[in-house]
C-alpha positions as CSV (number, residue, x, y, z in Angstrom):
1,M,103.7,86.2,102.5
2,Q,103.3,85.0,99.5
3,V,99.7,85.2,98.4
4,D,98.0,84.9,95.2
5,G,94.6,85.5,93.5
6,R,92.3,86.8,90.7
7,C,89.3,89.1,89.8
8,H,85.8,87.3,89.8
9,C,86.1,86.0,86.4
10,G,89.8,84.6,86.4
11,Y,90.6,87.1,83.5
12,V,93.3,88.6,85.9
13,T,95.3,86.5,88.1
14,F,98.8,87.3,90.4
15,E,101.0,86.4,92.8
16,A,102.7,88.8,95.3
17,V,104.4,89.1,98.5
18,I,102.6,91.3,100.6
19,D,103.0,91.9,105.0
20,P,100.0,90.4,106.5
21,A,100.9,93.1,109.2
22,Q,100.0,96.1,106.8
23,V,96.1,95.1,106.2
24,S,94.0,98.2,106.3
25,I,90.4,99.1,106.3
26,C,89.7,102.6,104.7
27,H,86.3,104.0,105.1
28,C,86.6,107.4,102.5
29,T,84.2,108.0,100.3
30,D,86.1,107.3,97.3
31,C,86.9,103.3,98.5
32,Q,83.0,103.2,99.2
33,M,81.9,104.4,95.3
34,L,85.1,102.2,94.1
35,T,83.9,99.0,95.8
36,G,79.8,99.6,95.8
37,S,80.5,98.8,99.9
38,A,80.9,100.4,103.0
39,F,84.6,100.1,103.0
40,R,87.6,98.8,101.6
41,V,90.2,96.1,102.9
42,T,93.8,96.3,101.1
43,A,97.0,94.6,101.6
44,M,100.2,96.3,100.8
45,A,102.9,95.3,98.7
46,R,106.0,96.5,97.0
47,S,105.5,97.5,93.8
48,E,108.1,94.9,93.0
49,D,106.2,92.1,94.2
50,V,103.3,92.4,92.6
51,P,103.8,90.3,89.1
52,Q,101.2,89.7,86.9
53,T,100.5,86.2,86.1
54,A,97.8,86.4,83.6
55,N,96.0,89.5,81.4
56,L,96.7,92.8,82.6
57,P,94.0,95.1,84.3
58,K,92.6,98.2,82.9
59,L,93.6,101.2,84.7
60,Y,91.5,104.5,86.1
61,T,93.0,107.0,87.7
62,K,91.0,109.3,90.7
63,T,92.8,112.2,92.3
64,G,91.7,112.0,96.1
65,A,90.9,114.3,98.7
66,N,94.7,114.7,99.5
67,G,95.4,116.1,95.9
68,R,97.2,113.2,95.2
69,P,96.4,110.7,92.0
70,R,95.5,107.1,92.6
71,L,95.9,104.6,90.1
72,Q,93.0,102.2,89.8
73,Y,93.3,98.6,89.0
74,F,90.3,96.5,87.6
75,C,89.6,93.7,85.4
76,P,88.5,94.8,82.0
77,E,85.8,91.9,81.6
78,C,84.3,91.5,85.0
79,G,85.1,94.9,86.6
80,S,86.6,93.5,89.9
81,P,88.8,96.2,91.9
82,M,92.5,94.5,92.1
83,F,95.1,97.1,93.2
84,T,96.2,100.8,93.4
85,T,99.2,102.9,93.8
86,G,100.1,106.2,93.7
87,E,103.1,107.9,90.8
88,G,106.0,109.3,91.6
89,K,107.5,108.4,95.1
90,D,103.8,106.6,96.0
91,A,104.0,104.0,93.2
92,A,106.6,102.3,95.3
93,L,104.0,100.7,97.3
94,W,100.6,98.8,96.0
95,G,97.5,97.9,97.5
96,I,96.4,94.6,96.7
97,R,92.1,94.6,97.5
98,V,92.0,91.8,100.1
99,G,88.6,90.6,98.2
100,V,90.8,89.0,95.3
101,I,93.6,87.4,97.2
102,R,93.1,83.4,97.7
103,Q,94.5,83.7,101.6
104,R,91.9,86.6,102.4
105,A,90.8,84.3,105.6
106,S,94.0,85.0,107.2
107,L,94.5,88.5,106.7
108,A,93.2,90.3,109.4
109,P,93.0,94.4,109.3
110,S,95.2,96.2,111.9
111,R,94.1,99.4,111.3
112,Q,91.9,101.8,110.0
113,S,91.8,105.1,108.2
114,W,89.3,107.8,107.2
115,C,87.1,106.4,109.9
116,R,85.2,110.2,109.7
117,S,83.6,108.8,106.5
118,A,82.8,105.7,108.2
119,L,79.0,104.8,107.7
120,A,77.1,104.8,111.4
121,W,76.0,101.1,111.2
122,V,79.8,99.6,110.4
123,T,80.5,99.2,113.8
124,D,77.2,97.4,114.9
125,I,77.3,94.4,112.3
126,G,78.7,91.5,114.6
127,K,75.2,91.9,116.4
128,L,72.9,91.3,113.2
129,P,71.4,88.1,112.9
130,G,72.7,85.9,110.2
131,T,73.0,82.7,108.6
132,E,75.7,79.8,107.1
133,T,74.6,80.1,103.5
134,E,71.4,81.9,101.5
């Protein structure tokens, strides 16, 4: 599936080809801290299918709980998390943060990982009262 997107301020934009069946939720504590939220949603793409179309993101490398380095790319202007990948064989796949993909409404997650770190209330958010806008 062809997708495009941008960071919050529009400084970093991209186009990519993703597999819409490979969208996942990660509940690990690194993802919680890197997003400032309860979890992170990611769509996977092959490294050759993630061309940049405007300005390069900034890179931060974090060694995960599994001991492997994870390259975290974000906008140097607004701080929006954009992409993640690994090193060596782990660099063949890139994760694109679903929140920066324009077509995100059609990308439903198909799996979850690091569920032992999931916040207890995450499974109950559908029961909370809500409003259309605020």
